[in-house]
C-alpha positions as CSV (number, residue, x, y, z in Angstrom):
1,X,9.7,-4.2,-8.5
2,X,11.4,-4.8,-11.8
3,X,11.3,-2.3,-14.7
4,X,10.7,-5.3,-17.0
5,X,7.2,-5.8,-15.5
6,X,6.3,-2.2,-15.9
7,X,7.5,-2.2,-19.5
8,X,5.4,-5.4,-20.1
9,X,2.3,-3.7,-18.7
10,X,3.0,-0.6,-20.9
11,X,3.2,-2.8,-24.0
12,X,0.2,-5.0,-23.2
13,X,-2.8,-4.7,-25.6
14,X,-5.1,-5.7,-22.7
15,X,-5.0,-7.0,-19.2
16,X,-4.5,-10.8,-18.5
17,X,-4.3,-13.4,-15.9
18,X,-0.6,-13.8,-16.7
19,X,0.1,-10.2,-16.0
20,X,-1.9,-10.4,-12.8
21,X,0.2,-13.3,-11.6
22,X,3.4,-11.3,-12.5
23,X,2.2,-8.4,-10.4
24,X,1.6,-10.8,-7.4
25,X,5.1,-12.1,-7.8
26,X,6.5,-8.6,-7.8
27,X,4.6,-7.8,-4.6
28,X,5.3,-11.1,-2.8
29,X,7.5,-14.0,-4.1
30,X,7.5,-16.9,-6.5
31,X,7.4,-17.3,-10.3
32,X,4.8,-17.5,-13.0
33,X,4.1,-20.6,-15.1
34,X,1.1,-22.1,-17.0
35,X,-0.5,-25.0,-15.2
36,X,0.2,-28.3,-17.0
37,X,-3.3,-29.4,-16.1
38,X,-5.5,-26.6,-17.3
39,X,-3.2,-24.1,-19.0
40,X,-4.2,-21.4,-16.5
41,X,-1.5,-19.0,-15.4
42,X,-0.4,-19.7,-11.8
43,X,2.0,-18.4,-9.2
44,X,4.4,-21.1,-7.8
45,X,6.9,-21.1,-5.0
46,X,9.4,-23.6,-3.7
47,X,8.8,-25.1,-0.3
48,X,11.6,-25.6,2.2
49,X,12.4,-29.0,0.5
50,X,12.8,-27.3,-2.9
51,X,9.6,-28.7,-4.2
52,X,7.5,-26.6,-6.6
53,X,4.0,-25.8,-5.3
54,X,1.2,-23.4,-5.8
55,X,1.5,-20.1,-3.9
56,X,-0.8,-20.0,-0.9
57,X,-1.2,-16.7,1.0
58,X,-0.3,-16.5,4.7
59,X,-3.3,-16.4,6.9
60,X,-2.9,-12.6,7.7
61,X,-1.7,-11.6,4.2
62,X,-4.0,-8.9,2.8
63,X,-3.6,-10.4,-0.6
64,X,-5.6,-13.7,-0.4
65,X,-5.7,-14.5,-4.2
66,X,-4.4,-13.5,-7.5
67,X,-6.5,-10.4,-8.1
68,X,-7.7,-9.1,-11.5
69,X,-5.5,-6.0,-11.3
70,X,-5.0,-5.5,-15.0
71,X,-8.7,-5.9,-16.0
72,X,-10.6,-4.5,-13.0
73,X,-10.3,-0.9,-11.8
74,X,-11.7,-2.0,-8.4
75,X,-8.9,-4.5,-8.0
76,X,-6.2,-2.1,-9.5
77,X,-7.2,0.4,-6.7
78,X,-5.8,-2.0,-4.2
79,X,-2.3,-1.3,-5.6
80,X,-2.5,2.4,-5.0
81,X,-0.2,3.2,-2.0
82,X,-1.9,4.4,1.2
83,X,-2.1,8.2,1.2
84,X,-2.0,8.6,-2.5
85,X,-4.8,10.1,-4.7
86,X,-5.7,8.7,-8.1
87,X,-8.0,9.2,-11.1
88,X,-8.5,7.2,-14.3
89,X,-10.1,7.8,-17.6
90,X,-10.6,6.3,-21.0
91,X,-9.3,9.1,-23.2
92,X,-7.7,12.5,-22.7
93,X,-7.5,14.7,-25.8
94,X,-5.0,17.2,-24.5
95,X,-2.2,14.8,-24.0
96,X,0.9,16.2,-25.8
97,X,2.5,12.9,-26.6
98,X,2.0,9.7,-28.5
99,X,-0.5,8.7,-25.8
100,X,-3.3,11.0,-27.2
101,X,-6.7,9.3,-27.0
102,X,-5.4,6.4,-24.9
103,X,-6.8,5.4,-21.5
104,X,-4.9,7.1,-18.7
105,X,-4.3,7.1,-14.9
106,X,-3.1,9.9,-12.7
107,X,-1.6,9.3,-9.2
108,X,-0.3,11.7,-6.6
109,X,0.9,11.8,-3.0
110,X,-1.7,13.7,-1.0
111,X,-0.5,16.7,0.9
112,X,2.9,16.7,-0.7
113,X,4.3,18.6,-3.6
114,X,3.6,16.9,-6.9
115,X,5.6,13.7,-7.6
116,X,6.6,13.3,-11.2
117,X,6.9,9.5,-11.9
118,X,8.8,8.1,-14.8
119,X,6.7,7.5,-17.9
120,X,4.2,10.3,-17.2
121,X,3.0,12.5,-20.0
122,X,2.3,16.2,-19.2
123,X,-1.0,17.6,-20.7
124,X,-1.8,21.1,-21.8
125,X,-3.8,21.6,-18.6
126,X,-0.8,20.7,-16.5
127,X,-1.8,17.2,-15.5
128,X,0.7,14.3,-15.5
129,X,-0.8,11.1,-16.9
130,X,0.3,7.5,-17.5
131,X,-1.2,5.9,-20.6
132,X,-2.0,2.3,-21.3
133,X,-4.3,0.1,-23.4
134,X,-7.0,0.1,-20.7
135,X,-7.6,2.2,-17.6
136,X,-6.9,-0.6,-15.2
137,X,-3.5,-1.2,-16.8
138,X,-2.7,2.5,-16.6
139,X,-3.6,2.5,-12.9
140,X,-1.5,-0.6,-12.3
141,X,1.5,1.1,-14.0
142,X,1.0,4.3,-12.1
143,X,0.7,2.5,-8.7
144,X,3.7,0.3,-9.3
145,X,5.8,3.3,-10.3
146,X,4.6,5.1,-7.1
147,X,5.7,2.1,-5.1
148,X,9.1,2.1,-6.8
149,X,9.5,5.8,-6.0
150,X,8.6,5.1,-2.3
151,X,11.1,2.3,-2.1
152,X,13.8,4.5,-3.7
153,X,13.3,7.3,-1.2
């Protein structure tokens, strides 16, 4: 999972289909382009002949479509790693950083000592939050950072 994607999510003013496609590519394979037919953002892969085609999930793949991770908290929850707890909110007035008053997400590994992920802001009440333009984006960022931390350990 590239740091470029997380930086792009952090800077985004709102969620989008393009960002959702980029998350899918980070989780699976392929590349993102706009369709020449309808302008919609799509995920493409190359087949074994080197021909570009639309991404199609494997029959048993738990991800069967490009989900609305960056605009739907319900979809963003599917990114939270198994065994991790989470919470989201639209503002948090005690944040001691430039993220004051911005939507936030909090994520932690259950039953373990607290995990401090990069980009988290500590609040006056001791919580560690990740801020973004909308709660779904914040949860995406937190979940992707947690996945990075798991891959690194």
